[in-house]
N, C-alpha and C positions, 0 to 999 in steps of 0.2 A: 335105168342105166346103172344105178348103183349095184343092183343084183348081178348084172353082167360083169361090172368091175370086180366084185367079189369072186365070181367064177374064174375069171382070168387070173386074178391074184392067187387063187388056190393052185392053179396049174403052174404058175410062175415060181411060187414058193417051193415046190417040189423039185425044181430044176436048179436050185442054187443054195449055197451055204447061207446060213442065217444072217451073217454080216452083209452079204450082197443083197439079200432081201430087204434088210433095213435101209440100205443104200437106195434100192428101188423105190421104197415108200418116200424117202427123202426127195428123190428126183420127182416123184409125182406131186408132192406138196409144193416143191419149188416151181414146177412147171405150171401149176394151178395159179400161183401168185403172179407169175410172169404173164400168163395167158390173159388174166384179168387186167393187168397193167397195160398190156399191148394190144388188147382187143382181139384176142384169138379164142376160138371156141374151147371152153374148158373141158368138155367131154373128149374132144380130139386130143387135147394135151394129156389128159389122164390116160387115155388108151395107149398112146405112143409112149408115154413114160413107164407105164407098168409092164409093157412088153419089150422095151428097148434092149434089156440084157438077157432075154429069155434063152439065147443060144450061147451065152458067155462061157458056160462050163460044158458045152457039148463036145463030143469027141471030134477032133480036128479032121480025122479022116472021113467021118460021116459028113462034116460040113463041107469038105472038098467034093464029096459025092453029090451033095445038094447043089453045089455050084455047077457041076457037070450035068446033072439031071435037068436043072432049070435053065441051062445055058446062060448062066450069069457071066460076067466079064471073066475070061479065062486067066487074066493076070492075077485074079484073086487066089488061084491055086498055089502061087508062090509065097503066100502070107500065112500067118498063124491065126489063132483064135481072136487076137486083139483086133484084126482087121475083118476076119470072116464072120464074126458074130453079129455084125450089123445087117449085112445083106442076107444072111441066113435067117436072122430074126424076122426080117421083113417077109420072107417066104413062109415062115411058121405062122406069122400074123395073118397072112392071107389064107393059108390052107387050113390051119387048125382053128382059127377064130373067125374066118369069113370076112376079114377086113378088106374092103375094096377101095376105101378112100386113099388115093394116091399120095396125098399130103402126109397122112399118118404113116403110110408105108415108107416114104422118103425119110420122114423124121427118124424112123427106126433104122433104116438102111444106112443113113449117113451120119448117125450120132457120134461116131468116133472120128471119122475122117473129114467131115464137112464136104462141101462141093461148091461149084460155081452157082450163082443165082439161088441161094437158099431162101426158102419161104420163111415167114415169121414163125410158123410152128417148128420148122426144122431147126432154126436158130434157138428157139426156146428150149427144145430138148437138148441140143448140144450144150448150151450154157447151163441149164439145170443139172445135167449130168456132172458137170465140173464143179458147181458151186453149192450143191445140196449140203444141208447142215452137217452131215457126217464127214465131209471131206475136210481134211486138215493138211495143208501144205503152205509153204511160204508164199504169200501174195493172194491167198484165196479171199481174204477180207476185201481187198481192193477190188477183185473181180465181182464179189457180191454187191459192193457199193455201185459199181458200174452198171450192173444188171438192173438195179433199181432206177437208175437215171436214164440209160439209153441202151436199148437192145443191140443195136449195131456196134456201138463202141464196145460193149461187153463181149460180143461175138468176136470182134477183132482181137481183143485182149486175150481171150481164151484160146483162140488159134495160135496167136503169137506164143502164149505160155506153152502150149503143147509142142509146137515146133522147136522152141528153145530147149525144152526138156528132152526131146528126141536127139537133138544135136548134142546136148551136154552129156547124155548117157550113151552116145555113139550108136544110136539105133537107126534103122532105115526109116525113111519117111514115105509114106504112101503117096503116089503121085497126085491123087485127088486132093490131098491136104495142102500140097504146094499150090495147086490150081485155086483152091479156096482162099488161101493166104493172098495170092496175087490178086484175085478178084476183089477181096476186101480192101487191099491197099489201093487199088485203082479207083474205088468209089470215092476216095477223099477229094 
């Protein structure tokens, strides 16, 4: 598996700036810790983590073409790379790396938006993406502490943080993120 991981990392590294590659390694390491803590397969966590941002710097028009060619949700066409890179990353994971595991693909697909009924692996990648060691923003320490204590509480806090940030910076909120938030709030 480690050989496969190195192969994928080599491809990933060529598709992003150094800083984003360092972030990717941070997400991988954080995802492994969380996977061990919450009883999730570490190989699956590593695979999803190292591929999650593979499309982050892809051309937006190309990503929109991928959405059309693979008949993904057409509402994606109204969004930029921030939303597109997850679903497109899942397509790349399947086509370029032959990943068939739906849980891994979903973890990549929904790592920025979240969704209703997320699996443990999906939550781990979402949370790890936000709290990895290179992230520095007000409140990140609290999120890291929550992630050590309770995955669901950490997920809830991370989604709240994201939505609050989008509202504060007057950005649109992808509908799945609102559904994810509502789903997490109903669980209480």
